[in-house]
N, C-alpha and C positions, 0 to 999 in steps of 0.2 A: 675508593672512599665516597669522594662526591658521588658515584653509583647509588651507594648504601643509604646516603642519606634522602637520597627523591621517590627512599624504596621503602623508607619507613614515612616518608615525608603520605605514600601514595595510600599507604595502607590507614594510616591515621586518619587523614581528608575519608579512606572510604567508610572505615567503622562510626568516625563524624554523624556521616550522611546518612548510614544504616540506624543510627540511635535515634536523630532529629523523624526519621520516616517511620520509626513504629510507632502505631497508633493501637491506644485499650482495646482491647477485646472482649468483652465481659466475658461474653458467653466463651472462647475460646480457654480465657487463663481461670476463670471462674472465680470469678473477683465477686462480691457482692454489693448490689448499689444500691446504696441508700436514697429514698424518694419518700415525698411527699403525695400522701393521697386523697382522693376528695370522691364522696359519696357522690353519683347520679342523683338528683330526688326530683320529685315535679311538685313543681308552680308556675305559676301565669306569669306569663310575659306580653306585653304587647309594645306593639310595631307602631312606635309617632312618628309624625313630625313636626320638625322644629326647625322655631323661628322667636324675633324678636319684632315687641313694640312697644306702642306708647298706650298708657290706662290715660283712660278720660270718661269723665263722669258722663253718667247717662242721661244726663240734662241737663243744657248750663243757660244763665240768664242772666246777661245785664239789665242795670236797673238803673230808669231814668227819674228826673222829678217832674213833675206836673206843673211845677208852677218857677215862677225864677225871684232869685233874690241871696237873701245866702244862710250857711250850716250854722246854727248857734245851738244846736246836740246835736253828738255822735250816742248812739244809744245803742249798734253793737259794733265788736273790733272782728277781725279779721280767725275765722276759724270756728266762729261762734254757731251754733247751729240757730235755725231761723224758722219762723213758719207761716207759709204763705198768706200774708195779708198784712205780718207784720210788722213796724216800724226798724229801722236802720237806720235815720238819722231826722231831724225835724229843722225847718227852711224860716225863718225871715222874711216872708213875702214880699217884693217892694212895688205892690201897686198902690200907688197914691188914695188918701182915702178907705180905703179899707181900715176894720177896725184890728187892732193888732191881735194874730192866732200862730201860731206856730203851722204848718204844714206839715202832715210826715211824706219821708219817700218812701213806701212801703216795698216789700218783698212780691215776685208774683210771682215766686216756686218758693217751696219748702224743703230744706236739705241745708248748705253750708255756705259761709261768708265765705268765699275763695280769697276774696281784696273788696277793703272799703278803697275808692281811689280820693276822696276827699276828705279835707281836715274843714273842726273847727274856723269860719271865718271866712272863710272860699266862697264867694259868687256863683251861682248857678245856673244855667238856662237849662229850657227842655233837652235840649240835645247833648248835657255833661253829664259823661257816662258815671256813674253814682258807685252804686256799686257789682261785683261780679255774683252771683250763688250759685252755685252746685249743685244736684241731688247724687247721691254717691251710694244711697241703700244699694244700686246698683252700677255697674263701673261696663268700661265695654273697650277693647282693642281692635285696631284695625290691623290687618295684616293683607297683602300681597301675594297669596300664593297662584305660581306656577302652573299655567295650564296643565300639564300631562297628571300632576298631583288630583285637578277637581277633580274627578269621577268619585277619588275616596273621600271627599269632605261634604258633609250633605247636614245640612237644620237639624240642631239637635245630638248633634255629634259631642261628643267627652274631648275637653282639655284640661292639662294641667296647671294653672299657671307657679311662678316663683318672683322671692322680687327679692333685692340686697338687701332691704331692710326686717323684709322677715326670712332668712335664710332656711329655715329649720322646719318649717310651713308651706305645702302645698297647697293650693286653694283651686279649686275646680271651679271650671264655666261647659257653655253651652254655646256652643255655630249659633248665631242667630238670624245670621244672614249669608245667604252668600249669592254673588252678582252673577245673573248669565248673561255675565258682558265680559271680554278678552279686551284689553289694551291691546290694540295692534303696537306697540313700538317695546314691553314688556313684557309681549304673552303673557303676562298674570292677572289674576281677577281679585278686584275685593272682594273679604270676607272679617268681618264682623263678630266677636266673644263675646258674654254676655259673662259676670260674675257677678258670684252673690256679692256682697260686702257692708253687711250687718254691724261688725267691727267697727266701720272706715278705715281697716289696717291697709287698704289699697285706696291711695291719694290720684287725684289726677295729676298726667304731668311724669309720674312714675317711670320707668322703665323696667320690663315686664319680661323674660322668658316664656314663650308657651313653647310645649309639646300637644297639636293633634292625637289623638290617640288615632289610627286609621286599620287597626286589627288586636284583637284579642285573643288570646289560644288561654284555654283553662287544665289547670292539672296536665302539664306537659315536661316529657325530662329533657333536661338544662344542663349541659357543662358549664366551666367557667370558660373565660379565653385561651386564660395562660396554659390548660390543657391539649389546646390545639397546636397540632400541627400542618405540614405541606402548603399546599395551596389547592383554588377552588379546580376545576371539580373533588383533587385527589388529598382529603383532607384524609386525619387519619392522627389516632389517639393511642396510648402505651395503657390497656388495663393491667391492674394485679391479681390475679387470681394463682394458692398455692406456693405464695410468693418469690413467682414467675412472671416475666414482662409476657403482654402479650399486646402483636401491634392489631390495631382495627379502626377498618379504612370505614369513615362516616358521612351522613348527610348533612346540612343544615340547614337551620331555617330562619326563622324573626331574630334579630335580636335584640335586647335593651340592655343596657348599660355593657355589664361584661359577662352578661351572661346570653347564651345562646341554644334556640330553640336546636334538639336533635331529633330529627325525623328518621335517620336508621341504619342502624349499629348497636347502639347501647339500648339498655334498658335502666329502669330504676333498681341501687344499691348497686350496681357498677363501682368495682373501683377501681378513679382515671386518675394518672398522673399528673401533678400540676406544675410539680417542680424536678426536676432531674432527668428526667427524657431526654435530652440531648446526649445523654453518654452511655442511651440505652439499645441492645436488637431481642429482634423479636424470640423469644428463648430465656433473655436476663434473669439472673437470679439477684430480687432487691429485699432492702430488707426496707417496709414499707409503715412510716406514720402519716396518721389520719392526719385532714385537717382541722383545726379543734371551729 
């Protein structure tokens, strides 16, 4: 009786292991696998270097009074537009024997009043900062670029700028300075990006994300990263022809976001599986659904 029980247990374990180890074989079983496909299309791609930096005004000036005395009138407040030579505030001069005539504190720069430091009634001297004026028709961003990338960065090169305050907007800037000197401690060199700012949407002190375009490709076949299988250099995908899966080896080029350049193995119009390829084998029957 005991031997009979052991035999039954043995048979049960064997059957259980066989059932667990059995893998679906689409090609053998003749199953049709539903997959989602996308067509290879031509588009432009840019290879970029991604950095972050702080926005600064192109020019700025701290304004000081020419005379001593007491602030008796403020004409401009923080954020106001101001022209060169225009008064920010007026001072009652405290020089004995002079006929009263309020003295203006004038801006030395056209731009925006970033900050007014004084209040009415405050005594000021020639070394008292009155205001900060910034010129923001153009702004700049200073980056520290590692030396290995410097050969790919040149004056006039385009950069894409984004800020949290305008998440749907991209601002275009250009490289205006590339330092010829590398910092020996960090192995980096300063690079300056200048951005047009006619709408004053970019403000000094803002945090910015910068993409430096180091290579641009036009009208090249691209593929979504979801379609790619394998590891470099043995990348492959599954294409669909006549509702049959075909495994194809491919070579990739530059990447931008979810798209990769295909340099070999695919052409425009090829249908590539982007979902369900893990269940496929070469020659498997598929039911494709086109990505919208």
